[in-house]
C-alpha positions as CSV (number, residue, x, y, z in Angstrom):
1,X,0.1,0.0,0.0
2,X,1.4,3.4,-1.0
3,X,1.9,5.8,2.0
4,X,0.4,9.2,1.6
5,X,0.9,12.5,3.4
6,X,-2.1,14.4,4.3
7,X,-2.7,17.7,2.8
8,X,-1.9,19.4,6.0
9,X,1.5,17.6,6.1
10,X,2.2,18.4,2.6
11,X,1.7,22.0,3.3
12,X,3.9,22.0,6.4
13,X,6.7,20.2,4.2
14,X,6.3,22.9,1.6
15,X,6.5,25.7,4.3
16,X,9.7,24.0,5.7
17,X,11.2,23.8,2.3
18,X,10.5,27.5,1.6
19,X,12.3,28.5,5.0
20,X,15.2,26.1,4.1
21,X,15.8,27.7,0.8
22,X,16.1,31.1,2.6
23,X,19.1,29.9,4.6
24,X,22.0,31.9,3.3
25,X,25.3,30.0,2.1
26,X,27.7,29.6,4.8
27,X,24.9,29.7,7.7
28,X,22.9,26.9,9.3
29,X,19.7,26.6,11.3
30,X,18.2,23.9,13.3
31,X,14.9,21.9,13.2
32,X,13.4,23.6,16.1
33,X,14.0,27.1,14.8
34,X,12.2,26.3,11.6
35,X,9.3,24.6,13.6
36,X,9.1,27.5,15.8
37,X,9.0,30.1,13.1
38,X,6.2,28.2,11.4
39,X,4.3,28.3,14.6
40,X,4.7,24.6,15.4
41,X,7.2,24.8,18.2
42,X,7.0,21.1,19.2
43,X,7.3,20.0,15.6
44,X,11.1,19.6,15.3
45,X,10.7,15.9,14.4
46,X,8.5,16.7,11.5
47,X,10.8,19.3,10.2
48,X,13.4,16.6,10.2
49,X,10.9,14.3,8.1
50,X,10.3,17.3,5.7
51,X,14.2,17.6,5.2
52,X,14.3,14.0,4.5
53,X,11.9,14.5,2.0
54,X,13.9,17.3,0.5
55,X,16.5,15.1,-0.9
56,X,14.4,14.6,-3.8
57,X,14.3,18.2,-4.6
58,X,17.5,19.9,-5.9
59,X,16.9,23.4,-4.8
60,X,16.4,22.7,-0.9
61,X,19.7,23.1,0.9
62,X,19.1,20.3,3.4
63,X,22.7,20.2,4.6
64,X,22.1,23.5,6.3
65,X,19.6,22.1,8.9
66,X,21.2,20.6,11.8
67,X,20.2,19.6,15.3
68,X,19.9,22.2,18.2
69,X,23.8,21.8,19.1
70,X,25.0,21.7,15.6
71,X,25.2,17.8,15.1
72,X,25.0,16.7,11.6
73,X,22.1,14.4,12.5
74,X,20.6,14.3,8.9
75,X,23.9,13.1,7.4
76,X,22.9,9.5,7.0
77,X,20.1,10.6,4.5
78,X,22.6,12.0,2.0
79,X,24.1,10.1,-0.7
80,X,27.2,9.4,1.1
81,X,28.0,9.3,4.8
82,X,30.3,12.4,4.4
83,X,28.2,14.4,1.7
84,X,26.5,16.8,4.3
85,X,30.0,17.6,6.0
86,X,31.6,18.2,2.5
87,X,28.8,20.6,1.5
88,X,28.9,22.6,4.6
89,X,32.9,22.7,4.3
90,X,32.6,23.9,0.7
91,X,30.7,26.9,2.2
92,X,33.2,27.7,4.9
93,X,31.6,25.9,7.9
94,X,34.1,23.7,9.8
95,X,32.8,20.4,11.0
96,X,34.6,18.2,13.5
97,X,33.4,14.8,14.9
98,X,30.1,15.3,13.0
99,X,29.4,18.7,14.7
100,X,29.7,22.2,13.4
101,X,32.6,24.1,15.0
102,X,31.5,27.5,16.6
103,X,27.8,26.7,15.8
104,X,26.6,29.8,17.3
105,X,28.6,32.0,15.0
106,X,27.0,30.1,12.0
107,X,23.5,29.8,13.3
108,X,20.7,31.6,11.3
109,X,17.6,32.2,13.3
110,X,14.6,32.7,10.7
111,X,12.4,34.1,13.6
112,X,15.0,37.1,13.7
113,X,15.9,37.1,9.9
114,X,12.6,36.9,8.2
115,X,9.9,39.3,8.1
116,X,6.4,38.0,8.0
117,X,3.2,39.7,7.1
């Protein structure tokens, strides 16, 4: 049987992908920050699922979304085990032991950076 997302979940995924597309090169955000800015502060896990679904889309920089302390928890969902780190390093973000070095200096908070109508 084919698994299908509800329309509500599809809309949420689309909104997550829209936010992820806005993360500037060389910056990262986390699942919780995206959930919070979308008004679903307790939906970090759902943001993670949306980012997993983003791998089928070429225009969503999923490598720029990490966990709350800068761990590359989504790395297992990339083509190779090191691809997420390689993409971040190509943007000037140092990674050591699967965690972003100086995470706070690279953190992009969508609730502070974006204007909502």
